[in-house]
ROKOLRO-980034 format. One record per atom (N, C-alpha, C, O, CB): x, y, z. Coordinates in steps of 0.2 Angstrom, whole numbers, plus 5000, padded with zeros to 4 digits. Glycine has a CB too. Layout:
BEGIN
XYZ;...
END
This chain:
BEGIN
516257185661;516557145666;516857115664;517457125667;516257125670;516957075659;517357005657;518057045655;518557045658;517056955650;517957085651;518557115648;518957155655;519657135656;518257185642;518657185659;518957215665;519557165669;520057175672;518357245670;519057115669;519557055674;520057025669;520557005672;519056985679;519857025662;520356965658;521057035659;521657025660;519956955646;520757095658;521357145658;521757165663;522357185662;521157195657;521557155669;521857145678;522057085679;522157075685;521257165683;522057025676;522456955674;522856955670;523356925672;522156915672;522956985665;523256995661;523857035662;524457015660;522957015658;523757105666;524257135670;524657125675;525157155676;524057175671;524357085677;524457045686;524956985681;525556985683;523457005692;524756945677;525356905673;525956915672;526556885675;525256895668;525856985667;526457025663;526957055671;527557045672;526057115657;526657075675;526857105681;527457045684;528057045685;526057115686;526956975687;527456925689;528156895684;528656875685;527056875692;527756905679;528256905673;529056935671;529556915669;527756915668;528757005674;529357055673;529657035681;530157065681;529057145671;529557005686;529857005692;530156945692;530656955695;529457015696;530056905690;530356825687;531056845684;531656835685;529856785681;530856875678;531456895674;531856935676;532356935673;531356915668;531756995681;532157045683;532457015689;532957045691;531757115685;532356955692;532656905697;533056865693;533656855696;532156865702;532956845689;533156805684;533956825682;534556805683;532556795678;533656905679;534256945675;534956985682;535556995680;533757015670;534556985689;535057005693;535556935696;536056935700;534657055700;535356885694;535656835698;536056815693;536656785694;535156775700;535856825684;536356805680;536956865681;537556845680;535956795672;536956905682;537356965680;537556995688;537657055688;536957025674;537556965693;537656965698;538456965700;538856915699;537356925700;538757015703;539557025703;539656985710;539356995715;539857125704;540156935708;540456905714;541056955716;541456975711;540856835713;541056965724;541357015727;542056975727;542257005732;541057035733;542356945726;542956915723;543256925718;543856925718;542956855721;542856945712;542956945705;543457005704;543956995700;542256955701;543357075707;543857115707;544657085711;545157095708;543457165711;544357065715;545157035718;545456995712;546057005710;545056965726;545156955711;545456895707;545856945702;546556945701;544756845702;545356995699;545657025693;546257075694;546557095689;545157065690;546457105702;546857115702;547457075703;547957095700;546657125705;547457025706;547756965705;548156945701;548756935702;547456935703;547556925694;547956925689;548256985686;548756965683;547556895685;548057035686;548457075685;549157095687;549557125683;548157105685;549357085695;549857085697;550057015695;550557025691;549857085703;549856965694;550356915691;550556925683;551056895681;550056845692;550256975680;550556975674;550957025674;551257035669;550056985669;551157085679;551457145679;552057085683;552657095681;551057215683;552057055686;552657025689;553056975683;553656975683;552456975696;552656945680;552856905674;553256935668;553556905663;552256885672;553257005670;553457035663;552957065658;553057085653;553756985659;552357055660;551957075655;551957145652;551557185654;551457055659;552357175646;552157265644;551657275643;551557325647;552357285637;551057255640;550357265642;550057285648;549757335649;550057225641;550157225652;549857255660;550257295665;550057315670;549757195664;551157305661;551257345665;551257415665;551357455670;551657325666;551057435655;550857495653;550157505656;550057565659;550757505644;549857475657;549157475659;549057505667;548757545670;548857385657;549557465670;549557495676;549857545678;549657585682;549857455680;550457545674;550657615675;550157695673;550257755675;551257605671;549757685669;549357745665;548757735674;548757775679;548857715654;548457675675;547957695681;548457735688;548257785692;547557615684;549157715688;549357775694;549757845690;549957895692;550157735700;549557825684;549757895681;549257955684;549457995688;549757895673;548657925682;547957965681;547657955689;547057975690;547457925675;547957925693;547557895700;546957865697;546457895698;547257975706;546757815695;546257765693;546157695695;546657665696;546257755688;545457665695;545457575697;545757575703;546157535704;545957525693;545657615709;545757595716;546357625716;546457635722;545757515718;546857655712;547457665714;547757725715;547257765714;547757645711;548257755717;548157815721;548557845713;548757815708;548757815731;548657915712;549157965710;549757965710;549958005714;549058015712;550357925708;550857895709;551357895702;551457845700;550757835711;551557955699;551857945695;552457925695;552757905690;551757985693;552857935700;553457895701;553457805699;553957775697;553657905708;552857775702;552657715701;552457695692;552557645689;552157705706;552157765691;551957745684;552657765678;552657745673;551257795683;553257795681;553657795679;554257725678;554557705672;553857845683;554257685684;554357625686;554257585681;554657555678;554157615690;553257565681;553057515675;553357555668;553557525663;552057515675;553257575668;553457615660;553957595658;553957565652;553557695660;554557605661;555157575660;555357525658;555757515653;555457575664;554857485662;554957395663;554457375656;554657325651;554457365672;554057405656;553757385648;554057435642;554057395637;552857415648;554357475641;554757515636;555157475636;555157445631;554957575637;555857455640;556357415638;556257335635;556657295633;556657415645;555557325636;555357255632;555057285625;554657255622;554557205635;555257335623;554957355618;554157375615;553857375609;555257325615;554057375622;553257395620;553157475618;553057515622;552757375627;553057495612;552857565609;552457615613;552657665616;552457555603;551957585614;551657635618;551957655626;551757705629;550857615618;552257605628;552457615634;553157675633;553257725636;552657525636;553457645626;554057695626;553757775623;554157815623;554757655620;553257775621;553057855619;552757875626;552757935627;552357865613;552457835631;552357885635;552757905641;552757955645;551757865637;553357845642;553957865645;554257925640;554257985643;554557805646;554357925635;554457985633;554258055635;554558095639;554357995628;553358055632;553158095636;553458125643;553658185644;552758085636;553458085647;553758095654;554458125655;554658145660;553758025657;554858115651;555458145650;555458185648;555858235649;555958105647;554958195642;555058275638;554658335643;554558395641;554658265628;554358315649;553858355654;554358345659;554358395663;553058335657;554758305661;555058295668;554558285673;554558325678;555558335670;554258235672;553758215678;554158135680;554658105678;552758205675;553658135686;553858065690;554358045692;554557985692;553758005688;554658105696;555358105698;556258095693;556758085695;555158035702;556058115686;556558105682;556558175679;556158215678;556458045677;557358175678;557258245675;557258285668;557758275664;557758265679;556858325666;556858335659;557458325654;558058355655;556658405658;557258285652;557758275646;557558245639;557358185638;558358215649;557558305635;557258315628;557558265623;557258235619;557258395625;558258245624;558658185620;558358135622;557958105617;559458175621;558358095629;557958045630;557258025628;557057965626;558058055635;557058075628;556258085625;556258075618;555958015616;555958165625;556558115613;556758085607;556958015607;556557995603;557258115606;557357985609;557657925610;557057875611;557057835607;558257915616;556757885614;556057855615;555557845611;555257795609;555857875619;555457915609;554957935602;555157895596;554657865592;554958025599;555857885595;555957845590;555957795588;555757775582;556157855590;556157745595;555957685595;555357645594;555257585592;556157665599;554857715597;554157705596;553757705589;553357665587;553857765600;554057755585;553957775579;554157725575;553957725569;554057835579;554657695576;555157645570;554457605571;554257595566;555957595572;553957575578;553457545576;552857555575;552457505574;553357525579;552857625574;552357655570;551757695573;551257715570;551957615566;551957705581;551457725584;551257795582;551657845583;551657725590;550857815580;550557885579;550857935585;551157985583;549757895578;550657925590;550657995595;551758005594;551958065592;550357975607;552057945595;552557955595;552857995587;553258035587;552857895598;552657965583;552857995577;552558075575;552658105570;552657945571;552158095579;551958155580;552458185583;552858225580;551358155584;552458165589;552858225595;553758215592;554058265592;552858175607;554058165588;554758165585;554558215580;554958265578;555058095582;553958195577;553958275572;553958335573;554058375569;553458275568;553758355580;553958415583;554558425584;554758485584;553658425588;554858385586;555458395589;555958415583;556358455584;555558345593;555858375579;556258395573;556058465570;556558515568;556058335568;555358475570;555158555567;555558595573;555958645571;554058575569;555558575578;555958635582;556458615583;556758655587;555758655588;556758575581;557558565583;557658545590;558158575593;558058635582;557358505593;557358485601;557758435602;557858405597;556758465604;558058415608;558258375611;558958335607;559058275608;557758335612;559358385602;559858365600;559658355594;560158345590;560158315604;558858345591;559058345584;558858405581;558358445583;558758285581;559358405572;559258455569;558558475569;558158435571;559458455563;558458545568;557958575564;557958565557;558258595552;557758645565;557458515557;557258485547;556558485548;556258445551;557458375543;556358535545;555558545544;555458475539;554958435540;555458645540;555858465533;555558415529;555558345532;555058315529;555858415524;555858305536;555758275542;555158285545;554658245545;556158295546;555258345549;554558345552;553858335548;553358285550;554458425554;553758365542;553258335539;553058265535;552558245533;553258375535;553658245536;553858175532;553458125539;553158075538;554858155531;553458145544;553358115551;552658135553;552258095554;554058145556;552358195552;551558195553;551358185548;550758195549;551358245556;551558175541;551058115536;551158065538;550658035538;551158115529;551758025541;551557965544;551057965549;550657915549;552057945546;551158015554;550658005561;549957995557;549557955558;550558075568;549858045553;549358045551;548958005547;548357995548;549458085549;549357965543;549157905540;549057835544;548757785542;549557895537;549557855550;549357795554;548757795561;548557755564;549957775556;548457865561;547957895566;547457855561;547057815563;547857995567;547557885553;546857855549;546857785550;546257765550;546757865542;547357745549;547357685548;546857645556;546357615555;548157655545;547157665561;546957645566;546357665569;546057635574;547457645569;546057715567;545257735565;544957685562;544357715562;545057795562;544957625557;544757595554;544557545556;544357505552;545057595552;
END
């Protein structure tokens, strides 16, 4: 009988302790409803201050329609252009993709895509290296058909991807 009572008291104490801990954890991780607004304001401030990383990230949100933003490829192009003009390789490569495919209200322009890929590739962007290699391989965008150059760029892209994965 003493064991049953002891176990009952112990289980009750553990239950109360769990309730207290859960309540504490809930308060500890409770989100302030203004946090999301504050994050959005901070992002907007960075975009307006010409932060290319913020511009690129917001462009991706518009392109994919994520983080509460509607899918808007034209707005994505606008932000990518701002970030690309500042030399941000990821934006140059992504904008190159949009020129290559003719997305977001811009005409398909493989020469412009090659130019943007080249700028990003010079900074070691693996996606740009890979895309530029394809363009040399096929002789697109005003580039000569050059299998050796394509192989060199494919190799650099692979090395860069491997370095980025470590």
